[in-house]
C-alpha positions as CSV (number, residue, x, y, z in Angstrom):
1,X,311.3,-28.9,-41.3
2,X,312.7,-27.9,-37.9
3,X,315.3,-25.9,-39.7
4,X,312.6,-24.1,-41.6
5,X,310.6,-23.4,-38.4
6,X,313.7,-22.3,-36.6
7,X,314.7,-19.8,-39.2
8,X,311.2,-18.1,-38.8
9,X,309.6,-19.4,-42.0
10,X,306.2,-20.8,-42.1
11,X,306.2,-24.4,-43.1
12,X,303.7,-25.2,-45.9
13,X,303.2,-28.5,-47.2
14,X,301.3,-28.7,-50.6
15,X,301.2,-31.6,-53.2
16,X,304.3,-33.2,-51.7
17,X,306.2,-30.2,-51.6
18,X,307.7,-28.9,-48.3
19,X,308.5,-25.3,-48.5
20,X,309.5,-22.5,-46.0
21,X,307.5,-19.2,-46.7
22,X,308.0,-15.6,-45.5
23,X,304.6,-13.7,-45.5
24,X,303.6,-16.1,-48.2
25,X,306.8,-16.1,-50.4
26,X,308.5,-19.3,-50.6
27,X,312.2,-18.8,-49.7
28,X,313.3,-22.3,-49.2
29,X,312.3,-25.7,-50.3
30,X,313.0,-29.4,-49.4
31,X,314.1,-31.3,-52.6
32,X,315.1,-35.0,-53.3
33,X,318.5,-35.2,-54.7
34,X,319.3,-39.0,-55.4
35,X,317.3,-40.1,-52.7
36,X,318.5,-37.6,-50.0
37,X,316.3,-34.8,-48.7
38,X,318.1,-31.4,-49.1
39,X,317.1,-27.8,-48.1
40,X,317.6,-25.6,-51.0
41,X,317.3,-21.8,-50.1
42,X,316.2,-19.2,-52.8
43,X,313.1,-17.7,-54.2
44,X,312.3,-19.8,-57.1
45,X,314.1,-22.8,-58.9
46,X,316.8,-20.5,-60.5
47,X,317.4,-18.6,-57.4
48,X,317.8,-21.8,-55.4
49,X,320.2,-23.1,-58.0
50,X,322.4,-19.9,-57.9
51,X,322.4,-20.0,-54.1
52,X,323.6,-23.5,-54.2
53,X,326.5,-22.5,-56.8
54,X,327.4,-19.6,-54.4
55,X,327.2,-21.2,-51.1
56,X,327.9,-24.8,-51.4
57,X,325.7,-28.0,-51.3
58,X,324.8,-27.7,-47.5
59,X,322.3,-24.9,-46.4
60,X,322.9,-23.5,-43.0
61,X,320.4,-21.9,-40.5
62,X,322.4,-18.6,-40.6
63,X,322.2,-18.5,-44.5
64,X,318.4,-19.2,-44.3
65,X,317.8,-16.5,-41.5
66,X,319.6,-14.0,-43.7
67,X,317.3,-14.6,-46.4
68,X,314.4,-14.8,-44.2
69,X,315.3,-11.2,-42.6
70,X,315.8,-9.8,-46.2
71,X,312.5,-11.0,-47.6
72,X,310.5,-10.0,-44.4
73,X,311.4,-6.4,-44.6
74,X,310.1,-6.3,-48.3
75,X,307.0,-8.1,-47.5
76,X,305.7,-6.3,-44.3
77,X,302.7,-4.3,-44.9
78,X,303.6,-0.8,-46.0
79,X,307.1,-1.6,-47.4
80,X,308.0,0.2,-50.7
81,X,307.2,-1.7,-53.9
82,X,309.9,-4.2,-54.6
83,X,309.9,-7.5,-56.7
84,X,309.7,-9.5,-53.6
85,X,306.4,-8.0,-52.6
86,X,304.9,-8.2,-56.1
87,X,305.0,-12.0,-56.1
88,X,302.6,-14.4,-54.4
89,X,300.2,-11.4,-53.3
90,X,297.5,-14.0,-52.6
91,X,299.8,-16.0,-50.4
92,X,300.8,-13.0,-48.6
93,X,297.0,-12.1,-47.8
94,X,296.6,-15.9,-46.7
95,X,299.6,-15.5,-44.4
96,X,298.1,-12.5,-42.8
97,X,294.7,-14.0,-42.3
98,X,296.2,-17.0,-40.7
99,X,297.9,-14.9,-38.2
100,X,294.6,-13.0,-37.6
101,X,291.5,-15.1,-38.5
102,X,289.3,-12.4,-36.7
103,X,290.0,-10.3,-39.8
104,X,287.9,-12.5,-41.7
105,X,285.5,-13.1,-39.1
106,X,286.9,-16.6,-38.1
107,X,288.2,-18.0,-34.8
108,X,290.7,-20.4,-36.5
109,X,292.4,-20.6,-39.9
110,X,295.3,-22.8,-41.3
111,X,296.9,-23.1,-44.8
112,X,295.8,-26.2,-46.8
113,X,296.9,-27.3,-50.4
114,X,294.7,-26.2,-53.1
115,X,292.9,-28.7,-55.3
116,X,295.3,-28.2,-58.2
117,X,299.1,-27.5,-57.4
118,X,300.5,-24.2,-58.5
119,X,302.5,-24.4,-61.6
120,X,305.3,-21.9,-60.7
121,X,306.3,-19.1,-58.2
122,X,305.9,-16.2,-60.5
123,X,302.2,-16.4,-61.9
124,X,299.3,-15.7,-59.5
125,X,297.6,-18.8,-58.4
126,X,294.7,-19.1,-55.8
127,X,295.8,-20.5,-52.4
128,X,293.5,-22.0,-49.7
129,X,292.9,-22.2,-45.9
130,X,290.3,-23.9,-43.7
131,X,288.9,-22.6,-40.4
132,X,285.9,-22.2,-38.3
133,X,283.7,-19.5,-37.5
134,X,282.2,-18.6,-34.1
135,X,279.3,-20.9,-34.6
136,X,282.2,-23.7,-35.2
137,X,281.0,-24.0,-38.9
138,X,284.0,-25.3,-41.1
139,X,285.0,-22.4,-43.5
140,X,286.9,-22.9,-46.6
141,X,288.8,-19.6,-47.6
142,X,290.2,-19.1,-51.1
143,X,292.6,-16.1,-51.7
144,X,292.9,-14.8,-55.2
145,X,295.2,-12.0,-56.8
146,X,293.9,-10.1,-59.7
147,X,290.9,-10.5,-61.7
148,X,290.5,-14.4,-62.0
149,X,287.3,-15.5,-64.0
150,X,288.0,-19.1,-62.8
151,X,288.1,-18.2,-59.1
152,X,284.6,-19.4,-58.2
153,X,285.1,-23.0,-60.0
154,X,288.4,-23.1,-58.3
155,X,287.0,-22.2,-54.9
156,X,284.0,-24.8,-55.2
157,X,286.4,-27.4,-56.1
158,X,288.5,-26.5,-52.9
159,X,285.3,-26.7,-50.8
160,X,284.1,-29.9,-52.3
161,X,287.5,-31.3,-51.4
162,X,288.0,-29.9,-48.0
163,X,284.7,-29.3,-46.4
164,X,281.5,-29.9,-48.5
165,X,279.0,-28.4,-46.3
166,X,281.3,-25.6,-45.1
167,X,281.1,-21.9,-45.8
168,X,283.0,-20.7,-48.8
169,X,284.7,-17.4,-48.8
170,X,286.8,-15.9,-51.6
171,X,289.2,-13.1,-50.6
172,X,290.5,-10.6,-53.1
173,X,290.6,-6.8,-53.4
174,X,287.0,-5.5,-54.3
175,X,288.3,-4.1,-57.6
176,X,289.1,-7.7,-58.7
177,X,285.5,-8.9,-58.3
178,X,283.5,-8.6,-61.7
179,X,279.7,-8.9,-61.8
180,X,280.2,-12.4,-63.7
181,X,282.0,-13.9,-60.8
182,X,279.1,-12.7,-58.4
183,X,276.6,-14.5,-60.8
184,X,278.5,-17.6,-60.7
185,X,278.9,-17.4,-57.0
186,X,275.2,-17.0,-56.5
187,X,274.5,-20.2,-58.8
188,X,276.4,-22.7,-56.4
189,X,274.3,-25.0,-54.4
190,X,275.9,-23.3,-51.3
191,X,276.8,-19.7,-52.6
192,X,280.2,-18.3,-52.1
193,X,280.9,-15.1,-50.5
194,X,283.5,-12.5,-51.4
195,X,285.4,-10.5,-48.8
196,X,288.0,-7.8,-49.5
197,X,291.5,-8.4,-48.4
């Protein structure tokens, strides 16, 4: 974990997986190989395996730093379209919000694991964070990419797990919010709010 932090990644722990992310994109992961924790560099399982084949069994801080720098230039806001900024869009939104919680009207925000583990790196999957607003009210924030009809139930499960009495914000682009989602959000005992990312 110290190597991940030193290289400039955001250390994220979800469902027992320790990963290093750059603006929401996983670039390294700690894996268990025969009872030994090893740092594996790469975006996804196939990339990690290829990196290991090309660079050997021991990952160095220099190797990780090069990957971090390459990924960061493609993930920065305003970067031209590239495969590296088309993945994990919802996690990129979470990363930016954690760095600037005031953009969501919050005073603090930190990543937390979602109620269900993400199945893979390539498919969009909601991610979560928890923070507080100016009144000190716990606020669960769920970041969603694309039109996701299960976003509200997913978010409700996240709030029940993290802060049952807290506020619930669902962050996505306005064009991704369909009327059915708003209706479902209003039916919750404590309605969810939608915010545009």
